[in-house]
N, C-alpha and C positions, 0 to 999 in steps of 0.2 A: 158766152157764158157757159155754165156746167150744167150737164143733163143727167138725170139720177136714174141708175138702173140697180137694183138690189134684188139678190136673190140669194137667200141663207138655205142651204142644204146641208145636213149632216146625215151621215151614212156610218155604219158600222158593219162589217163582215169580216168574219174570222180575226178579231182582234184589231182590225185596221180602220182607220179614221181618215176621211177625205172632207175637206170642207173647201168650198168653193163660194168665193164672194165675187159676184159679177157687178162691178158699179162704175159709175163716175167716169164715163169717157170724155177727156179731157180734150178739147179743141183749142188750138194755139195757131198762131200763125206758121211758125216752123214744127212739121209734125216730129215728135219726139221718137226716137227708137226704143222698143221694148227689150228691155236687157234681162234675162232670165239670172237666176244667181250663179249659176256654173259660167255664164258667160262673163259676169262681174269678176270671178275668180280666175278664169284664164286671162283676162286683162290685166288685173294684177300680177299675176305670176310674168307675165312679158315686161310691165311697166313699173312695177313698185320698185322705189330705189332702194328700201331697206332690204329687198330681197335680192336685189343686182349686188348692193355690198356683199350680202353675206356670200353670194355666189362667188364674187372675187377674191374673197377671204379663202375661201377654198381653194380656188385656181393657186393664190400666193402658198397654202399650205402645200398642196401638190408639187410646186416649184421648188420648196424647201426640202423636200423629200428627195428630190432628183439632185438637187444641191448637195445633200448630204451624201448620196451614192457617188455622186461625181469624185468625192474624196478617195475612192478607190482606183480610179484612173490615173496611171503614170503622169507625171508632172515633169514637163519638158522646157528648160531655160536656155537661152543664149546670153552670154556675157562676153563683153569685150572690154579692154582697159588699155590706156596709154599712160606712160610715166615717163618724165623727165627729170632727172635728178642733179640738180645744182650742186649737192653735196652727196656723193656716193655712200653707201652703207659702209661701216667701218667695223672690222673684226680683230681682235686680238690673236695673234699669231705666236704659238710657243717657238723660240728659236732653237729649241733643242730638235725641233722636226728638221732642220736644215745644218745641223752639225753644231748649233750654238749649246751655250750653258742651259743647266736645267733651270727651270723656274723663273726664266727671263722671257716677257713678252713684247711684241713689236705691233703696234697699231698699224693695220694695213687695210687700205680702201680696195671693196671688191664690186666688180660689177662693171657696167658700161651706163653713160646716161640715158640712152634711149633705151625703154622696155614696153614692149607692146604684147599684148596676149589676148585671145580669144578661146571660147570653149563653148560646147553645148553639153548640158547638164541634165541628168535625167533621175528621177526617185520615185521608187515604188513601194507603198506601204504593203508588207506582207502580212503584218499582223498589228492591229491597233485597237484596242476595247473601246477607246473612245469614238473612232469613227463608227465601228459596228454598234456602238450605243446611240448614237445620233442617228443612225439610219433608222432603227428600231421606234425612236421617240418619234421622229418626223413621220413615221409610216401610222403608228397610231394616231398622231395628230392630225393627219389627213382624213382617218377615219373620223375623228372628233370634228372637223370641219364640214363634213358629209352631213353628219347628225345636225350640227349646227343649221345648215341650208334647210334640213328637213323641218327642225324645230321653228325657224322664220316661215317656212310654208304652212306648217300646222297652225300658228299663230295667226297668220294672214288669213287662213279659211274661217278660223273662227271669228276674227274681228268683222271680217266682209261680211259673214253669214248673219252676226247679230244685227250689223247695220241694216241688211238687206230687209229681215224680219222686223226691225223696228219701222222702218220706211213702209213695210206693206201694212203694219198694224196702224201707222199713222194715218194712211189713206184710207183705210177702213173706217177708222175714228171720225175722219172728216165726211165719210159717207153716211155714217150715223148721225153726225152733226147736221148735216144736209137735210137728211130726212126729219131729224126732230124741227130744224127751221120750218119746214116746209108744213108739219103739222100744226105746228105753233101759229104760224101765220094763218092757217086754214082757220083754228080756233079763233085768232084774234079778229079776221073778217066776220065769222058769225057773231062775236060777241058785239062787234062795233054796230052790225045792223040791230042787235036785240038793245042795244043802249040808245039807238036812235029811236026805236019804238018805245024807250021807257019802259022796258020790261026787266033791266038790270041797273044796278048801279054803275057809275063812271069807275070806282075803285076796281070794280072786276075789270073791266077792260086794262086798266092800268097795270094789274098784276100780270097779266097775259102779254102785255108790251113789254113789261120788263123782263119777262122770262126770254122774249124774242131776241131784245137786246143782248142778254146775256148769252145765248147762243151764237148770236154773232160772233161776239168777242171770242168765243170759244173757237169758232170756225178759224178766225184770224190767227189765235195762238197755235192752234194744230197746224195750220199751212206754216206757219215759222218754223216750228220744230220739224216739220218735214223738210223744209229747206236746210235747215243746219244740219240734219241726217244725211242728207243727200250729198252735201258738201264734203262731209265725213268720209261718205262712201266713195265719191269720185277723188278724195285724196289717198285713200287707202289701194284704189286701184291703180293710181300713177297717171290719173289722166287730169286734162284742164278742167278747173272749177267752171268756166265758160261751155264745157261740153253740154248739149241738151239731150238729155236722155230720161227715160221713163221705165220703171222698172214694173214687171208683171203683178197684176193685182191678184192672182190665184196663188192661194197658199195651201200648198200639199204638207201633210205630215202623216207619218205612219206610226201608231203604237206599238213599239217592240219592247217586249218585258226586259230583256237585258241583251247585252253584247258580249261575244266572246273575250277575254281578257286576253290582253298582249303587253308586252312590256313597253311603258310608256317611252316616250323620247328623252323625258327628264332623266328617268332612270338610266336610261342607255346613255345618255351626256355623262351623269356622275360615274356610272361603272367604267365608261371609257377613259375620263380623266384619273380614276384610280390605276389603271394599267399604266398611263403615262408615268405617275408617280412612283408606281414599283419599279418600271423600267428606268427612271432616272436614278432610283436607289441601287438599283444592280449595276449601273453604269458608274456610279461612284465608289460601288466597292472594287468594279475590275479596274479601276484606274489604279489600283497598287499592282496589276498586272506588267510587265514589260512589254514594249512594243519592237517590233522589228521592221527594218524597210531595207529594200536594195537601192543602191545608189552608183552612179557612175558619170564620168565626164570624158569626154575627147577635146582636144584642143590644141593650140601652138602656142609657142611662146618667141619672141623675136627679140633680138638685143642689137642696139646700133652704136656705131661709133662715128663721128664725123669729122674726126681731125687727121690731117695728112702726117703720114703715108698710108696709114691702117685704116682708113674710112671703110666700114661695110654696114651691112644690116643682113642678119643670119636668122633664120627662123628655126625651131626644133619643137617636134611633135611632142603631145602630153597626154596620156591616157591612164585611166584608172577603173576599176570598179571595186565594191566592197559592200558588207553587209553592217548594219548600224543597229546596235541594240541599246534601248533606253531603258533603264529600271529607277522608278522612284523610291530613292530610299527614305527620305523623311522630306515633309513639306510643312511643318511646324504644327501639326495636327489639324491642319485646315480640312482635308478630307474628312477626318473623325467627325468633327464638329457639322459640316453638311450633311453626314450621314445620319446624325441624330436630329436635324431638323428636317429631314426628309421623311424621317419614321413619324415624327410629329405630325407632319402633313397628311401622311396616309392615314394616321388614326383620326384625325379630323375628316378626312374625306369618307371613312368607313361611317363615322357619325352621319355624316351628311346623307350618305345611301340610305341609313335606318329612319333618317327625319322624313325623306323624300316618299320612303314606302308608307310609314304613317300618317303623313300629311294626304298622299292620296287615296289612302283608305277612308279617312274622314271626309275628305271633299265627295268622293265617289259615294259613299253611302248618303250623306246630304243630296246629292243630286237626284240620286235613285228616289228617296223619299219625295222629293221636289216633282220628280216625274209622276209618281203615282197620284199624289194630291192635285197635280193639274189635270191628269186624263179625268179624275173624277169631279173636279170643277168646271171641265169643258161639258161633260155629259149633262149637270145638274144646270148649269147656266144655260146651255142649249134649250131644255125645256123650259127654265124659267122665261127666255126671250117669249117664246112662242105663248106661254101663258100671260105674260105682260102685255104682249101685243093683242091678243084677245080681250083682255081686260080693257085697254086703251080704247079699242075700236067700240066696245060695249058702252063704255063712259061718254064717249061722244054720241053716241046714237040716244042714249038716255038724257044727255044734257039738252039735246035738239027736242026731245020729248018733255023737256021738264021735268024730268025724273030724278036725275043727277044734278048736283052742285056744281061749280065751277072747281071748288076746294077737291071734288072727287076726280076731274078731270086732270088737273095738275097733279094729283096723287099718282094718277095713274100713268101720267105723262114721266113723272120722275122714276118710278118705277121700271119704266120701259128703259129709260136711259142706263140705270143702275146696273140692270140685267144684261145690256148691250156691253157695257163698260167690264162688267165681271168675266164675260165670255171672252172679250179680247186681250185681257189682262190674263186668263186663263190660257188662251194659246200662246202668248208670247211667251209666259214661263215655261210652257211645255216644251216648246222649240228649243229655249235658252238650256233646259235643264237635258234636254236631249244631247246638244251639242256638248255640254260639259261632260256628261257619261260618255260620248264616244270619245272623246278627249282623253279621259281619265282611263279608259280601259286600250287607250292604243288602237282605236279605230277611226280616228280623224285623218284626213288625209286632203291635200288641196286637189289630187286626181280624183277624188270621190264625186 
């Protein structure tokens, strides 16, 4: 069974609010662990699968950069080949070389049937604009992957915080509902005694009984919503849904007028992608430049003959070194078309940067306004709860003395519940708006 404890205390000192709710100690067969918000975030950082995928993508990006740099390392190959000629290569020999008439040729077979060759070859790129362009692009892509990891962490912090606050609010709603249920049942018990004494009508008892049933249904609905939110929280944390955890009931929030503006991750990601596009464009333009490479080989060639009496297998060394230059003269205007496409992509990206700026400004203004409204609502609803509670207590006493009617009691009870709900709504709206402002000013972090 649940045991009710409810203390509502509001303090304001130097612009700082601290709201402490102590309520509803839940006793179950297996005691649940109390998880703080930071513990939930730390757990998600270790077990959330989306974050793990993002970190793996970052590692892949880093390896691609190393792969691009590896193209500058000399390449060494070993090659070996054996050929047996059923028909030897034929060449036309001018008979004039042997004293014969001019313009007369004779078909002559050259070589021997067995040919064996092996060599070790090496090539070193001295200058290749494509390789250097790829290195720069993959380096910027690695920075982009790191920003994507930070973006995933930021979104994880944002989502888990919202779920955690929602779960806390539902806990407090359950506490309010339990308190109202106790008050309503107390009232129902008193009215039942009055009905038995024929001092009130049976319809008055029925009205309070209906209200008690409605509160009981509300308790079940709140409990169902709480379980759904907790399942979503566990999923975001990356732990099993069967894990038995209990979040802290204490809600702390600080009223901060504003945060220092930093570049948001959305802006950093868009700007970094712009750098990639500009590097792509430069690499395309540099593809028109010549490339230079050093290459060489060392090997041996063997010739063999197996017929008597001149059978032999002799090997002869072969080695060379040289420079190779390649200059693209014309490739069917493909490069030109690619350059035009890349320029349009850059234009779209610059428009996207402006769009992100405008959207961020709009969302930030709305979030700041929501914070201001929530702070004012919290202050107002806090005093309304105290007033509504006082009115309700007075109505109960007056009803016992026969001064107030049942309608007065029910009206006071309804006013109290509305004030409680308005307070909770203001708290959750403030917390969510504060998260939004932190995110839009670049101050949200999974490490906070």
